[in-house]
C-alpha positions as CSV (number, residue, x, y, z in Angstrom):
1,M,-72.7,96.1,-10.3
2,D,-75.4,98.6,-10.1
3,E,-77.7,96.2,-11.8
4,T,-76.8,93.5,-9.3
5,L,-77.7,95.9,-6.5
6,H,-80.9,96.8,-8.2
7,A,-81.8,93.2,-8.6
8,L,-80.9,92.5,-5.0
9,A,-83.0,95.4,-3.8
10,G,-85.9,94.0,-5.9
11,I,-85.5,90.6,-4.3
12,L,-85.4,92.1,-0.8
13,L,-88.5,94.2,-1.6
14,G,-90.2,91.0,-2.7
15,A,-89.1,89.1,0.4
16,I,-90.5,91.7,2.9
17,P,-94.0,90.4,2.7
18,T,-92.7,86.8,3.1
19,V,-90.7,87.9,6.2
20,V,-93.7,89.7,7.6
21,L,-95.9,86.7,7.0
22,L,-93.3,84.5,8.6
23,F,-93.1,86.7,11.7
24,L,-96.9,86.7,11.9
25,L,-97.0,83.0,11.5
26,H,-94.4,82.6,14.2
27,F,-96.4,84.7,16.7
28,Y,-99.7,83.1,15.7
29,I,-98.3,79.6,16.2
30,K,-96.6,80.6,19.5
31,R,-99.8,82.1,20.8
32,M,-102.3,79.5,19.5
33,F,-100.2,76.3,19.8
34,F,-97.2,76.7,22.1
35,R,-98.7,78.7,24.9
36,P,-101.6,76.3,25.5
37,L,-99.1,73.4,25.1
38,E,-96.8,75.0,27.7
39,K,-99.8,75.6,29.9
40,V,-100.8,72.0,29.7
41,L,-97.3,70.8,30.3
42,D,-96.9,73.2,33.2
43,E,-100.2,71.9,34.8
44,R,-99.0,68.3,34.2
45,Y,-95.7,69.1,35.8
46,Q,-97.4,70.7,38.8
47,A,-99.7,67.7,39.1
48,T,-96.8,65.4,38.9
49,E,-94.8,67.4,41.3
50,G,-97.7,67.6,43.7
51,T,-98.2,63.9,43.5
52,R,-94.5,63.3,44.1
53,R,-94.6,65.6,47.1
54,V,-97.7,63.8,48.5
55,A,-96.0,60.5,47.9
56,E,-92.8,61.7,49.7
57,A,-95.0,62.9,52.6
58,T,-96.8,59.6,52.7
59,F,-93.5,57.7,52.6
60,A,-92.2,59.9,55.4
61,R,-95.3,59.2,57.5
62,A,-95.1,55.5,56.7
63,A,-91.4,55.5,57.8
64,Q,-92.3,57.3,61.0
65,K,-95.1,54.8,61.7
66,A,-92.8,51.9,60.9
67,A,-90.2,53.3,63.3
68,E,-92.9,53.8,66.0
69,C,-94.1,50.2,65.5
70,E,-90.5,48.9,65.6
71,A,-89.9,50.8,68.9
72,A,-93.1,49.4,70.3
73,L,-92.2,46.0,69.2
74,R,-88.7,46.3,70.8
75,A,-90.3,47.5,74.0
76,T,-92.8,44.6,73.9
77,R,-90.0,42.1,73.3
78,A,-88.0,43.6,76.1
79,E,-91.0,43.3,78.4
80,I,-91.6,39.7,77.3
81,Y,-87.9,38.8,77.9
82,R,-88.1,40.4,81.3
83,E,-91.2,38.4,82.2
84,V,-89.6,35.2,80.9
85,E,-86.5,35.8,82.9
86,E,-88.6,36.6,86.0
87,Q,-90.5,33.4,85.5
88,R,-87.3,31.4,85.1
89,R,-85.9,33.0,88.2
90,K,-89.1,32.1,90.1
91,W,-88.9,28.5,88.8
92,R,-85.3,28.2,89.8
93,E,-86.1,29.5,93.3
94,E,-89.0,27.0,93.5
95,H,-86.9,24.2,92.2
96,G,-84.1,25.1,94.6
97,A,-86.6,25.2,97.5
98,A,-88.0,21.9,96.4
99,I,-84.5,20.4,96.2
100,A,-83.6,21.8,99.7
101,E,-86.9,20.4,101.1
102,S,-86.2,17.0,99.5
103,R,-82.7,17.1,100.8
104,G,-84.0,18.0,104.3
105,K,-86.5,15.2,104.2
106,A,-83.9,12.8,102.8
107,G,-81.5,13.9,105.6
108,E,-84.2,13.3,108.2
109,A,-85.0,9.9,106.7
110,I,-81.3,9.0,106.8
111,Q,-81.0,10.1,110.4
112,A,-84.2,8.2,111.2
113,G,-82.8,5.2,109.3
114,K,-79.5,5.5,111.1
115,A,-81.2,5.7,114.5
116,Q,-83.4,2.7,113.6
117,L,-80.3,0.8,112.4
118,A,-78.5,1.7,115.7
119,A,-81.5,0.6,117.7
120,D,-81.8,-2.6,115.7
121,A,-78.1,-3.2,116.1
122,A,-78.3,-2.6,119.9
123,A,-81.3,-4.9,120.1
124,A,-79.5,-7.5,118.1
125,K,-76.4,-7.1,120.2
126,Q,-78.5,-7.4,123.4
127,S,-80.3,-10.4,121.9
128,L,-77.0,-12.0,120.9
129,E,-75.5,-11.3,124.4
130,A,-78.5,-12.9,126.0
131,S,-78.4,-15.9,123.6
132,S,-74.7,-16.2,124.0
133,E,-75.0,-16.4,127.8
134,A,-77.7,-19.0,127.5
135,L,-75.7,-20.9,124.9
136,A,-72.6,-20.6,127.0
137,A,-74.5,-22.0,130.0
138,R,-75.8,-24.9,127.9
139,I,-72.4,-25.6,126.5
140,A,-70.9,-25.5,130.0
141,E,-73.7,-27.7,131.3
142,S,-73.2,-30.1,128.4
143,V,-69.5,-30.2,129.0
144,F,-70.0,-30.9,132.7
145,Q,-72.5,-33.5,132.0
146,E,-70.1,-35.4,129.7
147,R,-67.4,-35.2,132.3
148,V,-69.6,-36.4,134.9
149,N,-70.6,-39.4,132.8
């Protein structure tokens, strides 16, 4: 067993330079390869993160401007609808006034027609009365003439 321990001690003594070289290689690779790589990756992450933040800010501004435009569009539509309703109301009033005026003129024309008709009827009645008296006188004269003959 003593020999085995001696052999093991010899192997360990021979492995020390390899372990030291391995640690030196580890620190060398870490310093020369991984630190610059980490630095580049960190810079890339920061650039990506910065770009993402700029994009989020841009999207937020775009959303705000879109909301402002939408509000302005709604206000403009409301104004247009109000103007259209005002114009319709005005047209209805003008149309109602025109109808009332036409009805008034038609009523006046009807009254004038009725008055003219009444006047014509009275004139026709008077003419008929005069004609009937003359006709009655002629008939009576004709009847008397026949009796006398």
